[in-house]
N, CA, C and O of each residue as an XYZ file, in Angstrom:
344
protein
N       0.842     -1.158     -0.071
C      -0.010     -0.031     -0.097
C       0.881      1.303      0.009
O       1.680      1.507      0.923
N       0.660      2.072     -0.926
C       1.274      3.467     -0.965
C       0.338      4.595     -0.795
O      -0.866      4.425     -0.991
N       0.818      5.731     -0.442
C       0.013      6.873     -0.250
C       0.632      8.063     -1.065
O       1.848      8.241     -1.144
N      -0.252      8.815     -1.628
C       0.066     10.196     -2.151
C      -0.344     11.207     -1.090
O      -1.447     11.209     -0.544
N       0.622     12.049     -0.851
C       0.278     13.076      0.262
C       0.604     14.480     -0.085
O       1.490     14.694     -0.912
N      -0.070     15.502      0.506
C       0.277     16.868      0.286
C       0.501     17.499      1.589
O      -0.310     17.388      2.508
N       1.664     18.202      1.683
C       1.981     18.887      2.923
C       1.913     20.388      2.636
O       2.179     20.845      1.524
N       1.570     21.086      3.610
C       1.630     22.562      3.642
C       2.947     22.979      4.265
O       3.374     22.391      5.259
N       3.622     24.018      3.679
C       4.896     24.471      4.321
C       4.714     25.796      4.958
O       3.675     26.414      4.724
N       5.618     26.294      5.739
C       5.542     27.494      6.531
C       5.195     28.759      5.708
O       4.599     29.703      6.226
N       5.587     28.754      4.398
C       5.362     29.863      3.534
C       4.047     29.792      2.817
O       3.725     30.657      2.003
N       3.213     28.668      3.142
C       1.944     28.424      2.536
C       2.034     27.596      1.224
O       0.993     27.259      0.660
N       3.207     27.273      0.742
C       3.310     26.380     -0.402
C       2.965     24.955     -0.096
O       2.803     24.576      1.064
N       2.852     24.173     -1.124
C       2.447     22.800     -0.983
C       3.566     21.922     -1.503
O       4.307     22.296     -2.412
N       3.673     20.715     -0.889
C       4.643     19.777     -1.409
C       3.851     18.402     -1.548
O       3.187     17.948     -0.616
N       3.973     17.775     -2.784
C       3.427     16.507     -2.890
C       4.379     15.332     -3.093
O       5.355     15.438     -3.836
N       4.103     14.252     -2.453
C       5.058     13.206     -2.570
C       4.299     11.830     -2.321
O       3.089     11.779     -2.103
N       5.125     10.737     -2.375
C       4.476      9.457     -2.127
C       5.234      8.776     -0.979
O       6.355      9.203     -0.704
N       4.711      7.748     -0.284
C       5.266      7.057      0.710
C       4.496      5.819      1.015
O       3.353      5.701      0.572
N       5.083      4.820      1.796
C       4.420      3.674      2.240
C       4.110      3.764      3.743
O       3.533      2.845      4.324
N       4.521      4.936      4.385
C       4.311      5.252      5.775
C       4.177      6.613      5.948
O       5.206      7.277      6.075
N       2.923      7.242      5.982
C       2.680      8.665      5.962
C       3.190      9.259      7.235
O       3.769     10.343      7.155
N       3.045      8.673      8.425
C       3.523      9.298      9.661
C       4.944      9.486      9.776
O       5.408     10.543     10.202
N       5.773      8.362      9.361
C       7.205      8.462      9.289
C       7.712      9.468      8.296
O       8.649     10.202      8.609
N       7.162      9.540      7.157
C       7.531     10.455      6.180
C       7.225     11.929      6.563
O       8.046     12.806      6.294
N       6.113     12.200      7.158
C       5.815     13.534      7.591
C       6.769     13.977      8.643
O       7.174     15.139      8.653
N       7.167     13.053      9.580
C       8.165     13.365     10.604
C       9.420     13.675     10.021
O      10.111     14.575     10.498
N       9.793     12.994      9.001
C      11.064     13.258      8.275
C      11.099     14.691      7.754
O      12.019     15.477      7.981
N       9.946     14.971      6.992
C       9.962     16.272      6.383
C       9.936     17.344      7.557
O      10.659     18.333      7.432
N       9.149     17.205      8.683
C       9.257     18.226      9.819
C      10.533     18.367     10.408
O      10.863     19.460     10.868
N      11.416     17.230     10.456
C      12.678     17.294     11.003
C      13.675     17.666      9.996
O      14.863     17.508     10.278
N      13.330     18.149      8.835
C      14.429     18.628      7.911
C      15.162     17.471      7.115
O      16.182     17.688      6.460
N      14.596     16.286      7.214
C      15.324     15.096      6.594
C      14.431     14.558      5.404
O      14.693     13.456      4.922
N      13.426     15.284      4.945
C      12.504     14.762      3.978
C      12.855     15.229      2.557
O      12.158     14.863      1.610
N      13.886     16.004      2.393
C      14.136     16.445      0.971
C      14.425     17.925      1.107
O      14.056     18.577      2.084
N      15.108     18.436      0.073
C      15.602     19.815     -0.047
C      14.397     20.823      0.108
O      14.429     21.712      0.959
N      13.335     20.646     -0.750
C      12.254     21.523     -0.590
C      11.669     21.800      0.684
O      11.547     22.946      1.115
N      11.270     20.674      1.356
C      10.693     20.847      2.669
C      11.644     21.190      3.802
O      11.237     21.710      4.840
N      12.992     20.874      3.573
C      13.911     21.393      4.647
C      14.155     22.885      4.513
O      14.480     23.524      5.514
N      14.030     23.423      3.440
C      14.160     24.820      3.304
C      12.783     25.621      3.525
O      12.822     26.776      3.949
N      11.655     25.032      3.250
C      10.327     25.692      3.408
C       9.657     25.269      4.781
O       8.655     25.853      5.195
N      10.203     24.319      5.405
C       9.575     23.879      6.681
C       8.233     23.309      6.655
O       7.281     24.069      6.831
N       8.038     22.059      6.455
C       6.781     21.447      6.448
C       6.005     21.671      7.711
O       6.567     21.459      8.785
N       4.781     22.075      7.675
C       4.083     22.357      9.033
C       2.931     21.470      9.144
O       2.580     21.159     10.282
N       2.261     20.996      8.103
C       1.148     20.112      8.379
C       0.800     19.245      7.130
O       0.998     19.621      5.975
N       0.270     18.068      7.478
C      -0.208     17.114      6.423
C      -1.604     17.492      6.115
O      -2.434     17.506      7.024
N      -1.951     17.823      4.810
C      -3.278     18.351      4.552
C      -4.049     17.306      3.628
O      -5.256     17.455      3.439
N      -3.386     16.309      3.085
C      -4.106     15.401      2.254
C      -3.364     14.151      2.121
O      -2.133     14.141      2.120
N      -4.149     12.982      1.995
C      -3.627     11.705      1.653
C      -4.643     10.923      0.822
O      -5.856     11.111      0.905
N      -4.069     10.043      0.023
C      -4.873      9.094     -0.773
C      -4.236      7.813     -0.881
O      -3.027      7.785     -1.110
N      -4.925      6.683     -0.739
C      -4.229      5.324     -0.889
C      -4.195      4.902     -2.235
O      -5.054      5.203     -3.064
N      -3.077      4.117     -2.478
C      -2.890      3.461     -3.831
C      -2.426      2.027     -3.572
O      -1.730      1.757     -2.593
N      -2.820      1.115     -4.461
C      -2.413     -0.257     -4.209
C      -1.038     -0.621     -4.429
O      -0.558     -1.628     -3.909
N      -0.341      0.199     -5.223
C       1.054     -0.020     -5.493
C       1.821      1.198     -5.808
O       1.234      2.247     -6.074
N       3.165      1.102     -5.790
C       4.039      2.224     -5.951
C       3.759      2.877     -7.377
O       3.727      4.104     -7.465
N       3.576      2.150     -8.383
C       3.416      2.521     -9.736
C       2.229      3.546     -9.846
O       2.354      4.663    -10.347
N       1.128      3.071     -9.352
C      -0.075      4.022     -9.350
C       0.016      5.205     -8.612
O      -0.534      6.230     -9.013
N       0.723      5.158     -7.464
C       1.060      6.245     -6.513
C       1.968      7.277     -7.304
O       1.688      8.476     -7.295
N       3.066      6.775     -7.992
C       3.921      7.628     -8.785
C       3.196      8.335     -9.846
O       3.500      9.510    -10.048
N       2.253      7.766    -10.573
C       1.517      8.354    -11.574
C       0.605      9.440    -11.092
O       0.472     10.491    -11.719
N      -0.035      9.172     -9.949
C      -0.950     10.177     -9.311
C      -0.122     11.318     -8.833
O      -0.504     12.468     -9.048
N       0.967     11.079     -8.212
C       1.900     12.149     -7.729
C       2.228     13.059     -8.909
O       2.083     14.278     -8.813
N       2.654     12.494     -9.980
C       3.053     13.223    -11.196
C       1.905     14.220    -11.729
O       2.097     15.392    -12.054
N       0.701     13.549    -11.756
C      -0.445     14.265    -12.152
C      -0.714     15.476    -11.147
O      -0.866     16.606    -11.610
N      -0.765     15.275     -9.956
C      -1.023     16.336     -8.992
C       0.051     17.405     -8.996
O      -0.276     18.583     -8.854
N       1.287     17.060     -9.149
C       2.435     18.051     -9.199
C       2.233     19.015    -10.420
O       2.660     20.168    -10.344
N       1.653     18.609    -11.434
C       1.369     19.498    -12.610
C       0.266     20.564    -12.333
O       0.191     21.607    -12.983
N      -0.516     20.256    -11.403
C      -1.724     21.051    -11.188
C      -1.264     22.443    -10.554
O      -0.236     22.524     -9.882
N      -2.060     23.483    -10.803
C      -1.919     24.700    -10.092
C      -2.386     24.554     -8.700
O      -3.141     23.633     -8.389
N      -1.917     25.532     -7.752
C      -2.328     25.572     -6.402
C      -3.851     25.516     -6.186
O      -4.331     24.802     -5.305
N      -4.589     26.260     -6.981
C      -6.020     26.312     -6.813
C      -6.635     24.894     -6.982
O      -7.495     24.478     -6.206
N      -6.204     24.234     -7.933
C      -6.789     22.874     -8.173
C      -6.412     21.917     -7.067
O      -7.200     21.039     -6.716
N      -5.252     22.063     -6.523
C      -4.822     21.146     -5.241
C      -5.656     21.567     -4.150
O      -6.081     20.713     -3.371
N      -5.981     22.956     -3.977
C      -6.768     23.220     -2.837
C      -8.130     22.612     -2.969
O      -8.659     22.160     -1.953
N      -8.767     22.553     -4.154
C     -10.039     21.880     -4.355
C      -9.982     20.429     -4.062
O     -10.974     19.861     -3.606
N      -8.861     19.788     -4.302
C      -8.721     18.397     -3.991
C      -8.780     18.205     -2.490
O      -9.480     17.348     -1.949
N      -8.015     19.041     -1.869
C      -7.914     18.981     -0.269
C      -9.292     19.303      0.303
O      -9.726     18.599      1.215
N     -10.007     20.321     -0.177
C     -11.298     20.661      0.210
C     -12.308     19.624     -0.108
O     -13.204     19.466      0.722
N     -12.308     18.952     -1.093
C     -13.243     17.879     -1.440
C     -13.106     16.741     -0.461
O     -14.115     16.206     -0.002
N     -11.887     16.351     -0.125
C     -11.713     15.341      0.893
C     -12.157     15.777      2.309
O     -12.611     14.946      3.096
N     -12.024     17.097      2.634
C     -12.410     17.499      3.937
C     -13.934     17.529      4.016
O     -14.483     17.268      5.087
N     -14.626     17.830      2.949
C     -16.011     17.857      2.835
C     -16.551     16.465      3.054
O     -17.516     16.259      3.790
N     -15.895     15.491      2.387
C     -16.369     14.078      2.548
C     -16.226     13.562      3.942
O     -17.110     12.850      4.419
N     -15.169     13.882      4.613
C     -14.893     13.511      6.046
C     -15.947     14.170      6.946
O     -16.356     13.508      7.900
N     -16.411     15.357      6.748
C     -17.403     15.980      7.562
C     -18.855     15.497      7.291
O     -19.710     15.727      8.147
N     -19.163     14.873      6.204
C     -20.495     14.381      5.899
C     -20.899     13.311      6.716
O     -22.009     12.801      6.560
């Protein structure tokens, strides 16, 4: 099982990635060990996750989301939040 995730950084920017352990990966980002972008921008919170059956499908989805503008990513995050609240 793999996950696509979106983090919000201290400057309000988003970072999209994949992992097989969301909690571990988020902690790596928060501690400055998750990659150059999040170590310089300081990951502050996990705002979105979605499950994928394998690494290949997660990588394809990550690539798709990374091409999106911020507004479309926000809509994705908001749509998941609305489903949770219903």
